[in-house]
N, C-alpha and C positions, 0 to 999 in steps of 0.2 A: 553477446551480452549475457545470455542465460544458459550457456553450455557448461559442461564439466561441473555439474552441481555437487557441492559438498553438503553434508547434513546441515540444515539450517540451525541457527542458534535459537534455543527455546529457553523458557524459564528454568528448567531443570539443569541447564548447561552452565549455570553461573560460574562454577569453579573453572570449567574448561574455557569459558569465555574470558575470564580474567587472566588466565594463564596465556591464552592466545594474544590478548591485548598487550600483556607485559612483554612477550617475545617480539611482537610487531613493533612496539615502542623502542625496543633494543636494536631494531634495524635488521632483524632476522628475515631474509627474503622469503623463506618457506612459510613463515608465520603470516607475513603480509599477504602472500598469495592465497593461503588458506582462508584468511579473514575476508579477503575480497570475494572469493568464491562462495563463502557462506552468507555473505551479505547482499551480493549483487542482485540475485533473483528477486528477493523481497523488495528491494529498492525499485527495480524495474517494474514489477507488477503494480506497486503502489503508484508510480508515475503513470503507468498505462491506464490504471483505473481512474485516475484523476483527469488525465488529458485526452484519453480516447484515441490517441494517434501514436503509432509505433515509433516513427522517426523522432517525434518530439520526446517520447518517453525515453528513448535511447540517449538522446542528447542530455536530457535532464539527469539521467542515471549516471552518465559519464561525469558530468559536472559535480553531482552530489558525491560520487565516490572520490573524486579528486579533493573535494573539500573535506570529506571524511578523513582521508589519510593526512591531509595537510594540517588538520587540527588534532590528530591522534595524540600527540604528546600532552595536550591540555585536557584530555578526557580523563574523568575520574573513573578508574577501573571498578569502583564499588557500584557504579551504576550499570544498567543493562545497555548493551549496544543498540538493540533494535529501536527503542524510542528515540535515542539520540540520532540515529541514522534517518529515521522516518521524519524527524523534525527538519533535518537538512533537505530531504527530498521535498517535503511540503513547501519549504521556503523557496526552493528552486522552481517548483511548479508555479507558485504565486508570482515570483519574479518574471517568469515567462508570460503569464497572463498580463502583468502590468506593462511589459515591453510591447506587447501586441495590442494593448488597450482593448482587450477582449474580455467580455464577461465570462466567468467560469462555466456557466451553463452552455455557452456557445462553443466551448472547446471540445465537447464530447462528440465522438463520431465513431464510425466503423463498429457499431454495436454488435452486429451479427458476427464479425470477425473476433471480437473480444470475448464473446460469451464463454467459449471453452476455457480460456485462460483465467477469466475472472471468477467463474463459479466452479469449474472442475478442471484444474490443470492436467489431471490424469483421469479422464472419464472412465468409469467402470464399464466393463464389457456389457453388463446387463442393462445399461441405461437405454431406455426406449424413446420413441419419438415424442411421446407425451411429456416425458421428463425434459427432453431437449427444448421443447417449445416453452415449457414453464421457465427454464433458465433464460431463454430469450426474452420472455415477458418481464422477468425480474430485472434483467440488465437494461432493457429499454425503459422500464419504469425508473430504475436507479439513475439512469443517465439524464432524466428530466429534472431531478432534484437540484436544489441549489448546492453550491460547493460545500458549505458547512454541513449540510445534512448528508450529502454523499460521502464526504470524507470520514465522518464519524461512524457510519455504517460499514464502510470499507475497512476501517481500522479494527472495529470490533468483530464483525461477522465474517470477514474474509481473511484477516490477518490474526485474529484471535488475541488481540492485545487486551490486557487487563484495563480496568477503569483508571487505575493510577498511571499506567503507561500512556493511555490515551490523553489523560490530563497533562502529562509531560509534553507529549507531541504537540497538542493544541494550545498549551499555555493557559488552561482554564482549570478551575477547581473540580474535584471529583464529583461533587454534587451537580455541577453544571453538566458534566459529561453524562450523568445518568438521566437528567431531565431532557437534555438535547437529544440523546439517543432514543429515548421514549418517543419524543415528538417526531424524530426522523423516521423511525420505524412505522409509526402511525401514518405518516404521509406516504411512505413507500407502499404500504398496504393499499391505501386509497388509489395510488397511481397504478398498482398492479391490477386492481379491480377495473379501473378505467381502461387499461390496456387490454384486459380480457374481453371487455364489452365491445371494444372496437374490432377485435379479431374473432368474435364469436360467429 
């Protein structure tokens, strides 16, 4: 799912992104393949961050990518791909929760396994044991948050989406994004302190 990485699309790639979308819409196989490789990793990591389970994350990513390409012709190329794709992933995650009648907070697991991928996909060589433990504490604390708090922190702090992009993904006003993110970060800090106290 996450091999053969192509450079991810970022805000500065708007022209390149539109060109790639246009080529993919025209049915050019190389463009479809490039678009899939550039989008798949971010979609997978978001699903993994929300679900906490690799198999479920892969299933959700596959379904999201299929929907992504099946609706490509209706996509407005003036928009950015990432918020659109993340909206699809988020909907697929919530569909899975509903199917299993499981509360979002119960879906998170494998926290120690996820730490490296969630916080540092490519850890720097100089990362020491203290830093690794801090990352574990952050993820364990993040995993205890409700889905709405966890997803807004993940979108902003791990995927670096703008407030407007987050508003698009979550379907809420920008002002609500800012207030919800502030509250989520405050709650996360409290949970990290609690986590540190338990492991002191």
